[in-house]
C-alpha positions as CSV (number, residue, x, y, z in Angstrom):
1,X,-0.2,0.2,0.0
2,X,1.4,3.5,-0.9
3,X,2.4,6.1,2.2
4,X,1.8,9.2,3.1
5,X,2.1,12.2,0.8
6,X,5.5,14.1,1.8
7,X,6.0,16.1,-1.7
8,X,4.9,19.4,-0.4
9,X,5.2,21.9,2.3
10,X,3.6,25.5,2.6
11,X,5.7,28.5,3.4
12,X,8.2,26.7,0.6
13,X,8.8,27.4,-2.8
14,X,7.6,24.2,-4.4
15,X,8.5,22.8,-7.7
16,X,7.7,24.5,-10.8
17,X,5.4,22.2,-12.5
18,X,3.1,21.4,-9.8
19,X,0.0,22.6,-10.9
20,X,0.1,21.5,-14.4
21,X,2.5,18.9,-14.7
22,X,0.4,16.2,-12.7
23,X,3.4,14.8,-11.4
24,X,3.2,16.3,-7.6
25,X,2.9,13.2,-6.1
26,X,5.8,11.1,-6.5
27,X,6.7,10.8,-3.5
28,X,8.7,7.7,-1.5
29,X,6.1,4.8,-0.6
30,X,6.1,4.1,3.5
31,X,4.0,1.1,4.6
32,X,0.9,2.4,6.5
33,X,1.1,-0.6,9.2
34,X,3.9,1.6,11.0
35,X,1.6,4.8,11.2
36,X,-0.3,4.5,14.6
37,X,-3.6,6.7,15.2
38,X,-5.1,7.4,18.7
39,X,-8.7,6.2,17.9
40,X,-11.6,6.6,20.8
41,X,-8.4,6.8,23.2
42,X,-6.4,4.0,22.3
43,X,-3.1,4.8,21.2
44,X,-2.3,1.7,19.7
45,X,-4.9,1.0,17.5
46,X,-3.6,0.8,13.8
47,X,-5.4,2.5,11.4
48,X,-7.9,0.2,8.8
49,X,-9.8,3.4,6.8
50,X,-13.0,4.8,7.7
51,X,-15.5,2.5,5.2
52,X,-18.9,3.8,6.9
53,X,-20.8,6.4,5.0
54,X,-22.3,7.8,8.2
55,X,-20.7,8.3,11.5
56,X,-21.3,10.1,14.6
57,X,-20.0,13.6,15.0
58,X,-16.2,13.8,15.3
59,X,-13.5,16.6,14.6
60,X,-11.8,14.6,12.7
61,X,-13.0,14.3,8.9
62,X,-12.6,11.6,6.2
63,X,-12.3,13.0,2.7
64,X,-12.3,10.6,-0.2
65,X,-11.9,10.2,-4.1
66,X,-9.0,13.2,-3.9
67,X,-7.5,13.5,-7.2
68,X,-4.0,11.9,-7.4
69,X,-2.1,15.3,-7.7
70,X,-3.8,17.2,-4.6
71,X,-1.4,18.4,-2.2
72,X,-1.7,18.8,1.4
73,X,-2.0,22.7,1.4
74,X,-5.2,22.0,-0.9
75,X,-6.9,19.6,1.9
76,X,-6.1,22.0,4.6
77,X,-7.5,24.8,2.8
78,X,-11.2,22.9,2.6
79,X,-11.0,23.4,6.7
80,X,-9.9,27.1,7.0
81,X,-12.9,28.7,6.5
82,X,-14.5,26.8,9.2
83,X,-11.8,27.1,11.9
84,X,-8.2,25.9,13.0
85,X,-7.0,22.9,11.5
86,X,-5.1,20.8,13.9
87,X,-3.8,17.5,11.8
88,X,-3.8,16.2,8.6
89,X,-3.3,12.6,7.3
90,X,-2.6,11.8,3.7
91,X,-3.0,8.5,2.0
92,X,-1.8,8.5,-1.7
93,X,-2.6,5.2,-2.4
94,X,-6.1,5.1,-1.7
95,X,-6.8,8.9,-2.7
96,X,-8.1,9.6,0.7
97,X,-7.1,11.9,3.8
98,X,-8.2,12.6,7.5
99,X,-8.3,16.1,8.6
100,X,-8.9,17.1,12.1
101,X,-10.4,20.4,13.3
102,X,-9.9,21.9,16.6
103,X,-13.5,21.2,17.7
104,X,-16.1,19.0,17.0
105,X,-18.4,22.1,16.6
106,X,-15.9,23.4,13.6
107,X,-16.0,20.0,11.9
108,X,-20.3,19.8,11.8
109,X,-20.1,23.2,10.0
110,X,-18.0,21.9,7.6
111,X,-19.7,18.6,6.8
112,X,-23.1,20.6,6.8
113,X,-21.8,23.0,4.6
114,X,-20.0,20.5,2.1
115,X,-23.3,18.6,2.5
116,X,-25.3,20.8,0.7
117,X,-22.7,21.9,-1.9
118,X,-20.5,19.4,-3.1
119,X,-16.6,20.6,-3.0
120,X,-14.2,20.3,-5.7
121,X,-10.4,19.8,-5.8
122,X,-8.9,20.8,-9.2
123,X,-11.8,20.1,-10.7
124,X,-13.0,16.9,-9.4
125,X,-15.7,16.4,-7.0
126,X,-14.7,15.1,-3.2
127,X,-16.4,13.6,-0.7
128,X,-16.1,14.7,3.3
129,X,-17.8,12.7,5.8
130,X,-17.3,12.0,9.9
131,X,-14.4,9.5,10.8
132,X,-14.6,6.8,13.1
133,X,-11.9,8.2,15.2
134,X,-12.3,11.2,17.6
135,X,-8.6,12.3,17.4
136,X,-5.7,12.2,14.9
137,X,-2.2,11.4,15.6
138,X,0.2,10.6,13.5
139,X,3.7,9.1,13.7
140,X,5.7,12.9,13.4
141,X,9.0,11.4,12.0
142,X,6.7,9.7,8.6
143,X,4.6,12.8,8.6
144,X,7.0,15.3,8.9
145,X,6.2,17.5,5.6
146,X,2.5,17.5,6.4
147,X,3.4,18.8,9.9
148,X,5.4,21.7,7.9
149,X,2.3,22.6,6.3
150,X,0.1,22.6,9.5
151,X,2.9,25.0,11.2
152,X,2.9,27.4,8.4
153,X,-1.2,27.5,8.3
154,X,-1.1,27.8,12.1
155,X,1.2,30.8,11.8
156,X,-1.3,32.3,9.5
157,X,-4.1,31.7,11.6
158,X,-2.4,33.3,14.7
159,X,-1.9,36.5,12.0
160,X,-6.0,36.3,11.2
161,X,-6.3,35.7,14.7
162,X,-4.6,39.1,16.2
163,X,-6.2,40.7,13.1
164,X,-9.0,40.1,14.8
165,X,-8.7,42.5,17.4
166,X,-8.4,45.7,15.4
167,X,-10.9,48.4,16.0
168,X,-13.7,48.8,13.5
169,X,-12.3,52.6,13.1
170,X,-9.5,51.8,11.7
171,X,-9.4,52.0,7.6
172,X,-5.7,50.6,6.5
173,X,-4.5,47.1,6.8
174,X,-0.9,45.8,7.0
175,X,-0.3,44.2,3.4
176,X,-0.5,40.7,5.4
177,X,-4.4,41.1,6.3
178,X,-5.2,42.6,3.2
179,X,-7.6,40.9,0.7
180,X,-5.9,42.2,-2.2
181,X,-3.2,39.7,-3.9
182,X,-0.6,41.3,-5.9
183,X,0.3,38.6,-8.8
184,X,3.2,38.8,-11.4
185,X,3.5,36.4,-13.7
186,X,7.3,34.8,-14.4
187,X,8.5,33.3,-18.0
188,X,4.9,34.1,-19.8
189,X,5.1,31.7,-22.9
190,X,1.7,31.6,-22.9
191,X,-1.1,34.0,-22.7
192,X,-2.8,34.3,-19.2
193,X,-6.4,36.2,-19.0
194,X,-8.1,37.9,-16.7
195,X,-11.0,34.6,-17.0
196,X,-7.7,32.1,-16.2
197,X,-6.9,34.2,-13.2
198,X,-10.4,34.2,-12.1
199,X,-10.8,30.2,-12.5
200,X,-7.8,29.5,-10.8
201,X,-8.4,31.6,-7.8
202,X,-11.9,31.1,-7.2
203,X,-11.1,27.8,-5.8
204,X,-9.8,29.5,-2.1
205,X,-12.9,31.8,-2.4
206,X,-15.0,34.4,-3.6
207,X,-13.0,36.5,-6.5
208,X,-14.4,40.2,-6.4
209,X,-12.5,42.2,-8.7
210,X,-9.4,41.8,-11.0
211,X,-6.9,44.8,-12.5
212,X,-4.5,43.2,-14.9
213,X,-1.4,45.6,-16.0
214,X,2.0,45.5,-17.4
215,X,4.5,46.9,-15.2
216,X,8.4,46.8,-16.1
217,X,7.5,44.8,-18.9
218,X,5.6,41.9,-16.8
219,X,2.1,41.0,-16.8
220,X,0.7,41.5,-13.3
221,X,-2.5,41.4,-11.6
222,X,-4.5,42.9,-8.5
223,X,-6.7,40.4,-7.3
224,X,-9.3,41.6,-4.3
225,X,-11.3,38.5,-2.4
226,X,-14.3,39.5,0.1
227,X,-12.1,37.8,2.9
228,X,-8.5,38.3,3.5
229,X,-8.0,34.9,4.9
230,X,-9.1,33.8,1.0
231,X,-6.2,35.7,0.3
232,X,-3.8,34.0,2.8
233,X,-4.9,30.6,1.5
234,X,-4.6,31.2,-2.4
235,X,-1.1,32.5,-1.6
236,X,0.0,29.5,0.7
237,X,-1.5,27.4,-2.1
238,X,0.0,29.0,-5.2
239,X,3.2,31.3,-5.0
240,X,5.6,29.8,-6.9
241,X,3.0,27.5,-8.9
242,X,3.3,27.0,-12.7
243,X,-0.3,27.9,-14.7
244,X,0.8,25.9,-17.6
245,X,3.4,23.2,-17.9
246,X,6.9,24.8,-16.8
247,X,6.1,28.4,-18.0
248,X,3.5,31.2,-16.1
249,X,4.8,30.9,-12.7
250,X,2.5,33.0,-10.4
251,X,4.9,34.9,-8.1
252,X,2.3,36.3,-5.7
253,X,2.6,38.7,-2.5
254,X,-0.2,41.1,-0.2
255,X,-0.7,44.3,-1.7
256,X,-0.9,47.4,0.3
257,X,-4.3,48.4,-0.8
258,X,-7.5,46.7,0.7
259,X,-10.0,47.9,-1.8
260,X,-9.8,48.2,-5.8
261,X,-11.5,50.6,-7.5
262,X,-12.5,49.3,-10.9
263,X,-13.7,51.2,-13.6
264,X,-14.4,49.3,-16.4
265,X,-15.5,45.7,-17.1
266,X,-13.3,44.2,-19.8
267,X,-10.1,41.7,-20.8
268,X,-8.0,43.9,-18.6
269,X,-10.2,44.3,-15.5
270,X,-13.4,43.1,-13.5
271,X,-15.8,44.1,-10.9
272,X,-17.8,41.0,-10.5
273,X,-20.1,42.7,-8.3
274,X,-20.5,45.2,-10.7
275,X,-21.7,43.8,-14.0
276,X,-23.4,47.0,-14.9
277,X,-20.0,48.6,-15.3
278,X,-19.1,50.0,-18.9
279,X,-16.6,48.6,-21.1
280,X,-14.3,51.6,-21.6
281,X,-12.1,52.5,-24.5
282,X,-15.1,52.5,-27.0
283,X,-15.3,48.6,-26.5
284,X,-18.5,47.7,-26.5
285,X,-19.6,45.4,-23.5
286,X,-19.4,41.7,-24.3
287,X,-23.3,40.4,-24.2
288,X,-23.2,37.5,-21.9
289,X,-24.8,35.0,-24.2
290,X,-21.8,35.8,-26.9
291,X,-19.2,35.3,-24.0
292,X,-21.1,32.0,-23.3
293,X,-20.8,30.7,-26.5
294,X,-17.0,32.0,-26.7
295,X,-16.5,30.3,-23.6
296,X,-17.9,27.1,-24.8
297,X,-16.1,27.3,-28.0
298,X,-13.1,27.9,-26.1
299,X,-13.7,24.7,-23.6
300,X,-13.4,22.4,-27.1
301,X,-9.6,23.1,-27.6
302,X,-9.1,21.3,-24.5
303,X,-9.0,17.2,-25.3
304,X,-8.9,14.6,-22.6
305,X,-5.6,15.0,-20.8
306,X,-5.3,18.6,-22.0
307,X,-6.4,20.0,-18.8
308,X,-4.6,21.2,-15.8
309,X,-5.6,20.0,-12.5
310,X,-6.9,23.1,-11.4
311,X,-9.2,23.1,-14.9
312,X,-7.0,25.2,-17.0
313,X,-6.1,23.9,-20.8
314,X,-2.6,22.8,-20.7
315,X,-0.1,24.4,-23.3
316,X,-0.6,22.8,-26.3
317,X,-4.1,24.2,-25.4
318,X,-3.6,27.4,-24.7
319,X,-1.1,27.8,-27.8
320,X,-4.2,26.8,-29.9
321,X,-6.7,29.4,-27.7
322,X,-3.9,32.3,-28.2
323,X,-3.8,31.6,-31.9
324,X,-7.4,31.8,-31.7
325,X,-7.3,34.4,-29.6
326,X,-5.1,37.2,-31.7
327,X,-8.4,37.8,-33.7
328,X,-11.1,39.5,-31.9
329,X,-15.2,38.9,-31.7
330,X,-15.6,41.1,-34.5
331,X,-12.6,39.8,-36.9
332,X,-10.4,42.8,-35.8
333,X,-6.4,41.5,-34.8
334,X,-5.3,42.1,-31.3
335,X,-2.3,43.8,-30.4
336,X,-0.5,40.1,-29.7
337,X,2.6,41.4,-32.3
338,X,5.3,38.8,-32.9
339,X,7.4,41.5,-34.6
340,X,10.0,43.0,-32.5
341,X,11.8,46.3,-33.2
342,X,15.8,46.0,-31.9
343,X,18.0,49.3,-32.0
344,X,21.3,50.6,-30.9
345,X,22.8,48.2,-32.6
346,X,26.6,47.6,-32.9
347,X,25.9,47.8,-36.7
348,X,29.8,46.8,-37.4
349,X,29.1,43.5,-35.4
350,X,25.3,42.6,-35.5
351,X,23.9,40.0,-38.5
352,X,21.0,38.0,-38.5
353,X,22.5,35.2,-37.4
354,X,23.7,36.2,-34.4
355,X,20.4,38.0,-33.6
356,X,18.7,34.5,-34.3
357,X,20.9,32.6,-31.6
358,X,20.4,35.2,-29.1
359,X,16.5,36.0,-29.5
360,X,16.0,32.2,-30.2
361,X,16.9,31.4,-26.2
362,X,13.3,32.9,-26.0
363,X,11.2,31.8,-29.0
364,X,11.7,30.5,-32.5
365,X,12.5,33.3,-34.6
366,X,11.1,32.9,-37.9
367,X,13.1,36.0,-39.9
368,X,15.3,38.7,-39.0
369,X,15.6,42.0,-41.0
370,X,18.5,44.6,-40.5
371,X,17.6,47.7,-41.6
372,X,19.0,48.8,-44.9
373,X,18.6,52.7,-44.1
374,X,19.5,52.4,-40.6
375,X,21.9,49.2,-40.1
376,X,21.9,49.7,-36.3
377,X,18.6,48.8,-36.1
378,X,16.3,45.5,-36.9
379,X,13.4,43.6,-37.2
380,X,12.8,40.3,-35.7
381,X,9.7,37.9,-36.1
382,X,8.9,35.3,-33.4
383,X,6.8,32.6,-34.1
384,X,3.8,34.2,-31.6
385,X,3.2,37.5,-29.6
386,X,4.0,35.7,-26.1
387,X,7.3,34.8,-27.1
388,X,8.2,38.4,-28.5
389,X,7.0,39.5,-25.4
390,X,9.2,37.0,-23.3
391,X,12.2,38.0,-25.6
392,X,11.5,41.9,-25.0
393,X,11.4,41.3,-21.0
394,X,14.5,39.8,-21.0
395,X,16.4,41.3,-23.4
396,X,15.4,44.8,-23.5
397,X,18.5,47.1,-21.8
398,X,21.0,44.2,-22.2
399,X,24.6,45.0,-23.5
400,X,25.4,43.0,-26.9
401,X,28.6,44.2,-28.6
402,X,29.6,47.0,-26.3
403,X,26.2,48.8,-26.6
404,X,22.8,48.6,-24.7
405,X,20.5,47.4,-26.8
406,X,16.8,48.5,-27.2
407,X,13.9,46.1,-27.9
408,X,10.4,47.2,-28.6
409,X,7.2,45.7,-30.4
410,X,7.1,46.8,-33.9
411,X,4.4,48.3,-35.5
412,X,4.6,45.6,-38.3
413,X,3.2,42.8,-38.3
414,X,5.5,40.3,-40.3
415,X,9.1,40.9,-42.1
416,X,8.8,40.8,-45.6
417,X,11.3,39.1,-47.4
418,X,13.1,41.0,-50.2
419,X,11.5,40.8,-53.4
420,X,13.1,38.2,-55.8
421,X,16.4,39.0,-58.0
422,X,16.9,42.0,-55.5
423,X,19.8,41.9,-53.5
424,X,19.9,43.3,-50.0
425,X,23.4,42.3,-48.9
426,X,22.6,39.5,-46.7
427,X,20.6,41.5,-44.4
428,X,17.3,39.5,-44.3
429,X,17.1,36.0,-43.6
430,X,14.2,33.3,-43.3
431,X,14.7,31.1,-40.2
432,X,11.6,29.4,-40.6
433,X,12.9,25.7,-41.3
434,X,15.8,26.4,-38.8
435,X,17.2,23.0,-37.3
436,X,18.2,25.0,-34.5
437,X,14.5,26.5,-32.9
438,X,14.7,25.3,-29.2
439,X,10.8,25.5,-28.9
440,X,9.4,23.6,-31.7
441,X,9.1,19.9,-30.3
442,X,6.2,20.1,-27.7
443,X,7.1,19.5,-24.1
444,X,11.0,20.0,-24.7
445,X,12.9,20.6,-21.5
446,X,13.6,24.1,-23.1
447,X,10.6,25.1,-21.8
448,X,11.8,24.8,-18.0
449,X,14.8,26.6,-18.9
450,X,14.2,30.0,-20.0
451,X,15.8,32.5,-17.8
452,X,17.2,36.2,-18.2
453,X,20.4,36.6,-19.2
454,X,23.1,36.0,-16.4
455,X,26.9,35.5,-16.6
456,X,26.5,31.8,-16.0
457,X,25.6,29.6,-18.9
458,X,24.4,26.1,-18.9
459,X,26.2,23.9,-21.4
460,X,24.9,20.7,-22.8
461,X,26.0,17.8,-25.5
462,X,29.1,17.7,-24.2
463,X,31.4,14.4,-25.1
464,X,33.1,12.5,-22.8
465,X,36.5,13.1,-24.6
466,X,36.2,16.8,-23.9
467,X,37.9,18.2,-20.8
468,X,37.0,21.0,-18.1
469,X,40.3,22.8,-20.0
470,X,39.2,22.6,-23.3
471,X,36.0,24.1,-22.8
472,X,37.7,26.9,-20.9
473,X,39.9,27.6,-23.3
474,X,36.9,27.7,-25.5
475,X,34.9,30.1,-24.1
476,X,38.1,32.1,-23.1
477,X,38.7,32.7,-27.2
478,X,35.3,34.4,-27.3
479,X,37.1,37.6,-25.6
480,X,36.1,37.1,-21.8
481,X,36.9,35.8,-18.7
482,X,36.2,32.0,-17.6
483,X,35.5,32.8,-13.9
484,X,33.9,29.6,-12.7
485,X,33.5,25.6,-13.9
486,X,31.7,22.8,-12.9
487,X,30.5,19.8,-14.7
488,X,27.7,17.6,-13.9
489,X,27.8,14.0,-12.5
490,X,27.6,12.2,-16.0
491,X,29.8,14.9,-17.4
492,X,27.5,15.4,-20.2
493,X,26.6,19.0,-19.1
494,X,28.3,21.8,-17.2
495,X,28.1,24.9,-15.7
496,X,30.4,27.9,-16.9
497,X,30.6,31.6,-15.7
498,X,31.8,34.8,-17.3
499,X,32.6,37.7,-16.0
500,X,30.2,39.7,-17.0
501,X,26.3,39.1,-18.6
502,X,27.7,40.7,-21.5
503,X,30.5,38.4,-21.9
504,X,28.1,35.8,-21.7
505,X,26.2,36.7,-24.2
506,X,28.9,37.2,-26.5
507,X,29.7,33.7,-26.1
508,X,26.4,31.9,-26.2
509,X,26.3,33.7,-29.6
510,X,29.4,32.5,-30.9
511,X,29.4,28.8,-29.6
512,X,25.7,27.8,-29.5
513,X,25.5,24.6,-31.7
514,X,29.5,24.7,-32.0
515,X,30.4,21.4,-33.5
516,X,33.2,20.4,-30.4
517,X,33.7,16.8,-31.9
518,X,32.7,13.9,-32.4
519,X,29.9,15.3,-34.5
520,X,28.7,17.0,-31.2
521,X,27.0,20.2,-31.1
522,X,27.2,22.2,-27.9
523,X,24.1,23.6,-26.5
524,X,24.0,26.7,-24.7
525,X,22.1,28.5,-22.4
526,X,21.9,30.9,-19.6
527,X,21.4,29.5,-16.3
528,X,19.6,30.3,-13.2
529,X,22.6,29.2,-11.0
530,X,25.8,30.5,-9.6
531,X,28.6,28.3,-9.0
């Protein structure tokens, strides 16, 4: 029999793929016969499971039909609105859990509430009943991670309890008590809409308002709950998670605001308590019938297995949705431009190939055109608008060939190839069929390794015959200084640190896909690690 779930602890940044990869619960198995619970005062009674559908009231609740990927945090979140959660036991092999509340009254309130309204976790109905156990004790050595979850939640509950003593005359809150969350989306490879955010965060309470915006080239949102406790639960469960597999990472903090002022209901902002608000910006309000039809049509993109545990289409479905969403309800293209304008280039050094290699770290470059009459500027066409946003956010302001480059969205929708027979001196190049695209393969691990430019480079596809000295010499020959080097255990990969980010950019441009010997082409990317 499989053992206790021991993968996730609240308050610790969890693995980047939890929301969508479905691989959260792969922890070590444990023999349940070694888990001792206190039942009706008998400390040595072995757990046999609760098979009866009806039991007498108890502060220990038996939860069944849990999704395989569910975490302790999500199970605890079920009980938080009803009182203090004092213990938890997860049974991975049985898709079950036991949740202990502080009082029988709290447990009864929870059972009564969920009897009238079936609870869902990760878009799947679950079932809650009283347990035969009156008290739940677990071997702390075997249930350490679950206890870590409870400790973190207890700290949050203590904060809420203290907050409850404030006087009604106070009009401001500390950020930790705010019902408003500030959300930043990192590594936004696929679009994240207001509706997607509402769908995810509604799992933790009633969402009243959402405002989305772009700041410092990052997609951000402010989201207001009706209750600060819901904001606490959402932050605990979602901070550090990915919306789509290996991308669109949620970074969540509490806002200093306690109320959002939403003026318009459109794709940028929404007040769910005020459906009468205008759309603003001259856009007609979306008719509810049309919106429902559009939502139904979009849901068809999600084939079986294409939904995340929270019901969000996976990356492939999201890509299709992104392509469909570029044409609005009236057939007017949206602003998701695929073409970037890069300026302040070193025209003596830059080439279409060098731009293809650098910008190819963040997406599949289709075409590059260095402007004939302004050779310090170029147009770069990416495969989709999200890739262009990603490249712009990471590369704008970086130093390349001694000059700080500027990256903005272009007014052009495509990069035109030169007319047949016209020699443009090699300033325009089509890379659509290049074998060097990093992201053409669905589910590629490259999606998991998109990082801002850094002095540390990740090297892969290294043959066994290549030594550390060989690689140090190779990278020194690009004109920089190698500060540190470290082979991975299998010798096929390594980390190499240059003295500056600019040197690392130069080295990546020069040596990505370099034939290093034995027909091995070196793979170079930026790393988030340091040596």
